[in-house]
Structures are given as C-alpha cells and as structure tokens.
N, C-alpha and C positions, 0 to 999 in steps of 0.2 A: 413390254420391251426390254431384253435384256440389255447388261453393259458386258462389255469383254473384258476380258483381263487387260490388255494393251492401255485402257483409260485409266485402270488403274496398278500400274506398272511397276511404282515406288515399291522397292521389296519392303512397306510394311514398317513396324514398328521402330525397327532397325537404323532406318536413312530418316522417321516423322521426325518432321522441325521441332514438333510438339513433343516427344518423347524425347528429344537431345534437351531442351531449356527444363524439363522436369527434372532429367537424371542431375543437371547442371544444380538446379535449387535444392535437390536433397544432400548434394555432395558438400554444399555449403549454408545447409540448413537452416534454409528457407521453406520449406516445404515438412509439414508434420508426416513421418512416417507410418505407415499405415501398421497396423499391428498384426502380426503374423500366426496363424494357427499353430495347434496343438499337435503332438504327430502322432499319427492312424496307421496302426504299422498292422492291420487288414487283417488281423485275427478277435478285435472287437468293435463293435458300432458305434461309430460317431455318436455325440448328441443329436438331438432335435436343428432343424435349420436355425443358424442361427442368424440369419439375415430376411431381411424384407424379401420375399420371392417375390411381388408383384412389378417388379423392373420387365418392361418387354424390351427386344431388340428392335430397333427398326431397320427393315431390309434396305439398306442402301441404294438396292437396284429400282424396288417397286415406291420406295418411300413409304411403305406401309409395316404397320408392326405387325408380327410373326400372331397364329393361331395360339391360345395355351389351354389346358386340358381343364374342363368347365368343376373337374376333382382330381386331388390327386390319385383318388382310388382308383379312377377310371385309365390312367399311365398305368400302374400297376398290374389291373387285370388286363389292359391290351395286352402288356410284353408277357404275362403268363400265356396267357392266349396265343403268343407266338409261341413262346419258349420250350412250356412244357406240352409234352404230347407221350405216347404211346411208344417211342421208340424203342425195339429190341436191343437190349445190351446184354449181348451173346457171354461174353468176358468182362467179370466184375471189375475185379479188381484194375486192370487197364484202365479201363471205364473213368473210374472213381482217382486215378491218379491223373489223368489226363483234364478229367474236368476240376483237378486241383490247381494245378500247375497250368494248365491252355485255355480252358472253358471258361473257368471263376474272371481269370486276371481280364480276356478278352472281353468280357461281357461288361466287366466295370471301365474297361477303355474305351469302347463303344457307346457306351452309354454318357462317359464325360465329354467326347467329341463332341456327340450331337447337341447337349446341353450347350455344352459351352461356344460351340461355333452358332447355333441354331438355323445350322444348315442340314441337309441332306447328303447324301453320298458324294456326289461330286463336288458339290459347292466346300464340302469342309477340306479340302484342296487348294485353298489360296492361300492355307498355311505352306505348302510348298507345292506350287503349280508343276514344277514337273512329274508330281506323281499324280494326275490329273486322270492318266490311262489307266488307273488302279481302279476309280471310282466308275466307270464306263464299263470294265472287264465283270464289272462284279453285279453292275447292273442285266448285264448280259446273262451271265450264270443263273441271276434271280429269273428272270423271264424263261429258261429252259428252264428252272423249277416249280415255278406256278404254272405254266403250261402242263406237265405231266401232273401235276399236283390235284388239281381240277377233273382232271382224266379219271384220277383214281377216287375222287367225290364221288362220279359220274356213275362206277361201277356201287360204290356204297348206294348212292340212294336207290339204283333198281332191286340190291338186295333187301333195301329199307322197304321199298312198295310190296315185295312177295313176300314179307316174313308177316303180314297179315293174313296170307292163308292161312285156310280152318286144318291144312298139314301143311309143315314145310315142304315146299316143292324137292329140296336134296334131302328130305328122307324117304321119297318116294321111286320107286326105280321104274320108269317110264319106257316097256318095252317100244316104243314106237321111235324113242328118241337115241337111248343109250345102246344102240347098234349098229353094226356097219355092215359091212357086203358077207362077212363071212362068219363075226361074233354076234350075239346076242347076250349084250353082257349082263343081264337081269337074270341070263340061267347060269351065272357063275354062283360058287358058294357060298363064299365070304367077300360077295360082293358090297353087304352092309359098309364095310369100314371105307369104299371107296364112293361111296352118292354122292358127296358133298364133291369132289374131283372132279365126276363125271357130269354132276349138273355145271362144276363153272364151265368145264371145255365144250359141253357140247351144247347147253340149254341160254345161261347166261352169258358169256363172253367166248364166242367158237373162235381159234385160233391158229392161224399158220405156222407151220415150223421155218420157215426160211423165209428172209425178203428177195429172196430170186428172182420172183416175177411179181414184184410189187407188193401195195399194201392190204391188197386183199379189199372184199367189198366192207360198205359203212353198216354199222348195227344201229338201224333205227331205233331202237329203243335207249341203248343206251345216250344216242345223240342227243334226245327228248330228255334225258337227266344232265347233259353236262350244261346244254342250255339253262337247265334249270338253276342249276349249281350257278353259271355264271349271273342270271340274273340277282339271285341272294348275294353274291359280293357287290354289283353293284349298287344294291338299295342299301347295304352296310356301308359300302363308303362314300357314296356320290356327295353328302356333308362333309365329307374331311371328319377328324378327331369326333365331331360335334356329333357324327351317328354311330363311326366305329367305336367309339367311347362305350355308349347304350350297348350295345352289341355286347362288347368283355364281359358285361355281366355275365350275359350266359353262357358263350362260349371259353367263360374261364370256369365256371362255377359246375357249371350242368355237368361236364366230364366226370368229374370227382363223385358226384352224387352216385352215377352209375358205375366207374369202376369202384367203388366200396362194395357195392351190390352182387357183382359180379365175383369180386374177391372173396366175399363171404360163402355166395355159391359154389366159386371153384375148391376152396380150401376145405369144402366136407361133400367132395368127391371121389369116389375109392381111388386109391392109388397116385392122388396127390400131392401127398407129404415124398414122394419118391421123386416127383417132379419138381418141387421146391427144395429139396436136399441137392438135388444135382447144380441148381440156377445158386446157392447160395455156397454153394462147397468151392473155397478159391483151387483155381487151377495154376499153380505156381509156375508149371511148365510153358504157360503162355506168354510170360514176361521175356523169355526169350528171343520170342519170334516178331520180328521185326513192324511183319505183316499187322500182327495184333493191334499193336500200339496205330497205325497207320490206319485200319476201321476202325478205331479209338476214336481217332481225330476227327476223322470224316461224320462217326454218328454225334458228335459234343457239337458240331458244326449244325448239322440239320439239328440235333434236339432242341440246341439254345435260340438256333437261328443265326448267330455271330456269321460275321462276312458277308450276307446276305443285303442288308442294308435297313430293315425295318427298326431294331434296335436303335439306333443311330437318327432314324427319320421319330419314332416317337418320343426320344429324349431331348429332339429341338424344340418340340413344344412345350416343355418344361420349364417354370420361372429359373429366370438364371442362377439363382444361390439355393434351388432344393438340393436338398442331402441325398443325392441318391446311389452313396454309398448301402444304405440300410436296404432299397429299393434291390437292386444288383447280389447281394449276400441274399436275400430273401427266396429273390428267383433263383440262382444257380442251389442254394440247400433244395429248395421246392421242384428244384428240376432233379435234384437227386434222390427225394423222398417217393418220387414219383417213378421215378427209373425204376424202383426197387418195391414199388407197388405192383406197376405193372408187370415187371419180371415174375414176381409171385403170383401175382393172377393169370398169367399166361401160360407160367410153368406147371404151374398145380394141374392145367389143361392137359399140357402138354401129358402129364403123369397120369391123369386119367385116361389118355390115350393109348399109352405106352401098356396101363394094367387091360383095359378093354379089348385092342385091336393089335398089341404089340409093336406097336411104332416104336422104332428106337429114337429116345430122345438126342442124341446124340448128332443122328440123321438131319433133324429138322431143320428147317431154314427160317430166316424171316423173311418178309416181304410180303405179297398180294397172297401169295399161298395160305399164308400161317392167317391174313385177316378172311378169304373169300376162300378157302378149304379147310383147314383140319380145325380153326375155333368153331364155323358153322355145325361142321361134324359133331364137334361134342355137344354144342349147344340142340340139335339136335337128339340128344341120347338125354337128356336132362330128362326126371321124371315128369315134373309137374310144369305146366306152362312154360314150354320150349318159346310157342311165337312172342310171349314177355319179352324173354330173356334175349331173343333173335333180335327185334324191334329198338329195345335197348340199345345191345351190341351194335348195330347200325347206326342207330341215330347218335348214339358218341361218337363215333369214326365221322360220321359227318360234320359232326358240333368242331371236332378236333381239326378237323380238314379244312371247314371254313373258318376257324381262327385263323390257322397259320396260310391260307391262300391268300385271307382278307388284309393280312398283314404284308405278305411279299409283295401285293398288287398295290394295295396302297404306298407303299414307298415309294415304287416307280410312279405311282400318280404325283408324287410329293415332289419327287425331280423331274417330272418335266414342267408341274406347277412354279418349282421355283425358276426355272429354266426361262418360263414363257408366262412372269405374274400377271398379265392380261388376260390368258387367256380365261374360260370358266371350267371353275373345275368340275363341274357337273359331266361337262361336255367332254370334256378329258377323259372322265371316269368310263363315261360311254365309249369312248371309243377306244379305249384300252380291253374293257371290257369285251368287247366286239370282237377284239383283233384276238385277243384271246382263247375267244370259244370256236374262231376258224382257224386258227393253229389248233387249238386239243383235237378239232374233229380228226387229224390221225391216231389217235391215241384209242379212238372208238371204234377202229376198224379190226380186220383180222389178225393183222401184223402190229397193231398196235401195243402188245406189249413188249414186241420186238425192239419198235421205236422207243419206248418208254427207258427201257434197259439201256438204247443206245445213247440216247440224248444226257441219261443219268449221269455216264459214265463220262460221255467226252463235253458235255456242258453243262453240268452242274460240278458234280464231285472234285474233278481235279483243278477246274478251273476256281472256284472258292479256295481251294488248297493256296493255289499259288498267289491270290489276290490278297489274302489274308497276312500270307509270310511278308509280301511288298507290304502292306499297308503296315504292320508291326515296324518293321525296317523303316520305310518313310518318316514315320512318328521318334522312331527312335534316335536314329542315326542322323538325319536329313533336317525335319525341324527342332530337334534334339529334346531328351528325353527330359533333362533338368527344367526347358521352356516349359514341355507339358505338364511337370509337375507340377511347375508355378504356375500356369494358368487353373490347372486343378483346385490348388490350396485357394487360389484367391476366390476363387467361385463358390468351394463348398467352407473356407475357411479354415482348416485342417490339412499340416503337411502330410501327405503323399511316404507313406511307410516301406520298411526296406522289401518287403514280401513283393508290392506292385512293382517297384523297381527293376527289381532282379527279374523276376517274371519278363516284364515288359523289352528289358534291355537286355535279356542274357537266354533265357530261360525258352521263351516263345520264338525269338526267329532262328535261333540255333537249332530248339528243338523239328519245326517245321520244316529246317531246308534239312535238317538228316533225315527225314521220314520222305520228304519228296526225291531226295538224290534216291533211297532204295528205291523208292516208286517206282522211278525212271527206269533204275539198272536193272530190276525184277520181274515189270511188270511180262506178264504172259498174254498168249493170246487172247483177245477179250472174244469173249462168246455168249448166248444167252441161251442154256440149256446145252444138249450134244453139241449143235451145229454150228462152225463160225460163222460171222459175218459173212457175206458179198461183200468184195473189195469195193463197190460204188458208197458202200453201207460205211465203211469203214474209214473210206478218203472223207466222206462227208461229215463223220466225227471229227476226224483230227482237221478239219478245216474251220470248225467249229470251236475247235480248243486254240489252232492258231491264228482266228479271227479275235479272242479275245486277248490273247497275248499279243496280237498286235496293235492292239489298240493302247498299249503302253509304251512303246516306243515313239508311236505315230504322234500322241499327244506332248508324250517329251521333246521330241523335234520341236511340235506348235509354241509348247512354252518357250524354249527356248532361242526359237526364233523370234516371237512377237516380242520379245523383252526390248529396250528402247537403249543399251546400255552400247558402246560403240566396236569394243572388241567381241569376237566368239568367245571368249574367256569370259570377259565380265556377263555376258549375257549369259552361260551357262552357271555360274555362281549365283544371279539374281533368280534364275526360276529355281531355284532351291531355298531361296528366301521366302515368307510370307507377306504377300499383299497387304495393301492398307484396308482391303475388305474383312482379313481374318480380325478376328477377336470381336468384341461387342461394341455395336455400334449406337447404340443409345450414347449422349452426349458423355453425360455426366458420369455412368458408369465407366466408359472407355477411359477418361483422364482418371479413373480411380484406377483402374488398371492397367494402364502407361506409369504411374505410379507409384504401385507396388511394383512391375518389372524393373523401373527404376531403381528402385531402394533395392531387391536383390543382386541383380548388377553389380551396385554399390559395394553390400556385404559381401559379393564374390570377391571384389580387386580388393578389400579389406585384407578378405582372409590371404591370399596371396602373397600378396605386402607382408603380413606377418609374418610368413611361413618364410619368405628368401630375407 
C-alpha cells in the first residue's frame, strides 16, 4: 500500500527539526565536520569507491530494503545492453559534439539521480513534487517506444528464421509473388538489385500506402514472432534484476562479437572504402543546420537511453556509495566507439552496394529499410556462406532489441512495483508484457509501419525531448544545482567539477530549449513516404503529445493543492521543495547526509559573510 505525498508534506530537510539541530550543532562546533571530497573536473576518472557500498536504502513506504545487483558487472552490462546499439550516425561531427555536451552529462546526471534517491522515474520527484508530471510524461514516451520496438523485433525474428533457408529467400525472384496485374517484376533486367525490397514489401511485410481505410489485415506470421519476443522479455524480467542482470551478459557482449565479424567482412568488400570515406569525412556545412543538431540530440537520447527511465532505474539498485562516474565514462565512450564501428560496418556495405548496383550513398536513409532491405541485399551477394552472415546479423539485431526493450519494459515494471510495493513482481511483469503484446499487434498489420512512424514522431521523440528539458530545469533551477552537486559529493566522496556544473546548469537546458523552439517553428507537414497522414491520424498523434504535456500541469496543480500550507503562495513554494522522502532513508546514512548538508550551508554562509 503506497503512502501519498500529503502524509510527508513537510518540505524535507529544510524544515526538518533534526537538520536544524544538526546545523546548530555544527555552527557551535559540537558536531565533527565530515570531510569534503576532492575536485572532479569531469576529465579524469575518480579513484575507486572510497566508502563501504553495503549500505542499503530502506523504502519508507514498504519498510523493505531495496534490492541491489548481485555483481557490479551486471549493472554495467545492463547499462551497456540498454545504451549501446547500432543507431545510425549520419552526421559524425554534430553527434560527437552533442554526445560530449548533452549525452554524457545527461547520462551521468541520471545515474547519480537514481543511485542517490534509490527510486525510479516517478518517485525521484520527491525532490520537487511540482515536477512529478515530468516523470509520468516520460513513462508515456517509454511505453510508446517499447511498443513499436518489439514490433521491429518481430520482423527481425521472421528474417532470422527464414535465413536458415537453403537459398536466402530475398535472393530468388518468385514470379508468382513478385507480380501485379500489369507487371511481372522477375522479367525486369536489373531486378537483382531490388530483390530484397520486393521480398520485404511483397512477402515478409506487405504494407498499405495510407491509413485512410484503417490498418489493414494482420500478418499472422509476424504476430507469432511478436508473441515470441514478448515471451522472451517476460522470462528476462520476471525476477527483476536477479534475472535481467544474468541476461545482460549475453545481450551486452554477443552483439560485439557479431559486429566485429561483420566489420571484417564489410571492409573486404569491393568499393567498401568509398563508403567508409563518405562516413568519416567531416561534413562541416552540417554544423550550420539546426535540424542536424535536433536529429543528433534525438539520436543521442535513443542511443544512450537517457530520458526514458532505465538508467535511473538501473542505478537505483546500486549500493549508495558506488562510484558511478567511472561507469558513466565507460558507457559514453563505449557508445561513441560502437557508433564509429557500426558506422564503418554499415557504410562499408553501402560502398559495396554503390560499387555493385550504383546506389547513391547520399540518398540512403537509416531505419527499417536499412536493416531489412539494403543490408540483406548486400549479405545475399557475399561470396561464401551468406546464410551464416544473415543468421548472425539478424540474431545480433534481435539481441540488441531484447536488451533495449527489456530495459525499457523493466523501467515501467519497476515504477509500478515502487508505487504498489505489495504487488507480486512476476504478476506485474506478466500483465505489462501481455498488454504490450496486445498493443503491439497494430505494428504487424498492413499499416503497421505507418503507425510506427506516427507513434515514433508524436509519442516518443518529441515527448522525451520536452521531458528531458524539464528534468534538467527542475534539478538545476528548482531543486538547485548546488544542492544536487552536494548530494553527489556526499554520495561518491568527490566534488562535482565545473564541466558538469556548466553542462547541467547552462548548456543542457539552454541548448535543448533552443532546439525545441526551432522544431516548433520549422516543423514541416509530417508524412511517411510520399503520402501525408489522414487528419484523424495526425489528430491522434497530437492528442498523444497533448496527453503527455497535460500530465505536467495536472500533477503540478495536484502537488500545489495537496500541500498543507494555508495560502496558495505558500503551497506553491512548498511544492517546489523536497519532501521528507527525498534523500537516504536508512537512519544512519540519512543523519550523515543531513550533517553534510548542514556543514555545506554553514560554509556558504561564512563565505558570504567574508565577502561583505
């Protein structure tokens, strides 16, 4: 049974009698001052964990201690499995800049936020209850993302199965399949370069061009693949981190084995170096285009998994004093290296297709078309064992999908279990997976890809952009950047460097706001392919966005209305202050934290006194 915010309406440590007593004792010298950490400037890795990591946070609402990882490696591999993928990086320089000043700082922020609070995405806003709607909006974006992500896993599963055929099915022209009323495509002279496209649109995933007449019929083979994908997700998550942590050993490591195999094969193909040169050659003109940076930020969110909740959730299961800086550095660097390796692998194949069929590399786009049309077409032309490379390629894609979809789903499950601590986790996992499977059936219909683009545009990308911007603003300007940095210093034993402070306080909220304004001003008519969406579809999309946006003021009003102050002004002020459920809940650890905060406040007062 959960406890509402009203029962802990006191604005936390600021009015806490214990913290006032501690502050008074520090001022009079009756309490020994805790040692302050050393400076961490964000460029060198801190020392190893300096404190005993065995302290566990007690959930005040359930009276139970929170689970911790069986092994620190499982936490790292789970984050890698979620954050490191094969997202297509088409503008290398903007992506690296965004990763350095947006992705890496945001990743470290969410790691620290989850580990310090020991909460998932909703309850972290005990630090500023008026922002609780930001957490719910991010959960909605996560649900939208994972719903279509598993749909893509279903298509991947289908391709994986048919890759065991004696001859790859997209390398053979079946005249009974590839024809319409007027054309038999197998009679076209240059059909070899289009066989994979014909197979995708006519056999694997027949599609309609518009949603004017609805979603069309359901593909039963893809439906079975969708059910299979959700069954595996359930098996990976039903025991929480005790099961998902073990699965991460495979989902984080195996894709790299396949990636290196494909990389070696790719760079040996004729024309490969033309594609690699195109990828690595800086496109300086792209730095003048705001839309390139908007796309780079969006790609950064999807690649690292920031803004969607899994990073906060994973970190919440860490020991309190774990040195997460090293993990954040490892994962952000690894993501960059993986993006480079994946880019070289993909563009080597694009160079080969350009050499063989004359495809213009500049016209090639990322997305499902690359995974299910262009890359399979290239694999079919491999001189030896194309089936082996096809099996490895689609198994790698499925493994990456399982890691990401499992992490996103696990974040939603953890939020539910945190809110309703008496519910059985396996039952919550079962209900969530069944619900996700039923919703995901719309993505394996003839109009499934159109729905995927629609949900991706309105329900995931735009929403998470707004939520991340508000998350940074809530931490930096409402809870207070100095307060947050003090919390991190207490947790890891080192001061937060100027690099992190500038990124969190200035660059992140400012850059994201500028990009968002550009998006709102210059957004063209949304369409998938040549046809615009019907009005009812775009209306649904905007309603989805409005629902996420409406959660913010709705929960903000609720937070203000439920404060126990007398006037509305006082209620508003109190709704921006942390409740007593914010911060370490284990008694000894909480007292140490309050002493540390009191000492910091006393030092700040002394500095101001000396200045004046």
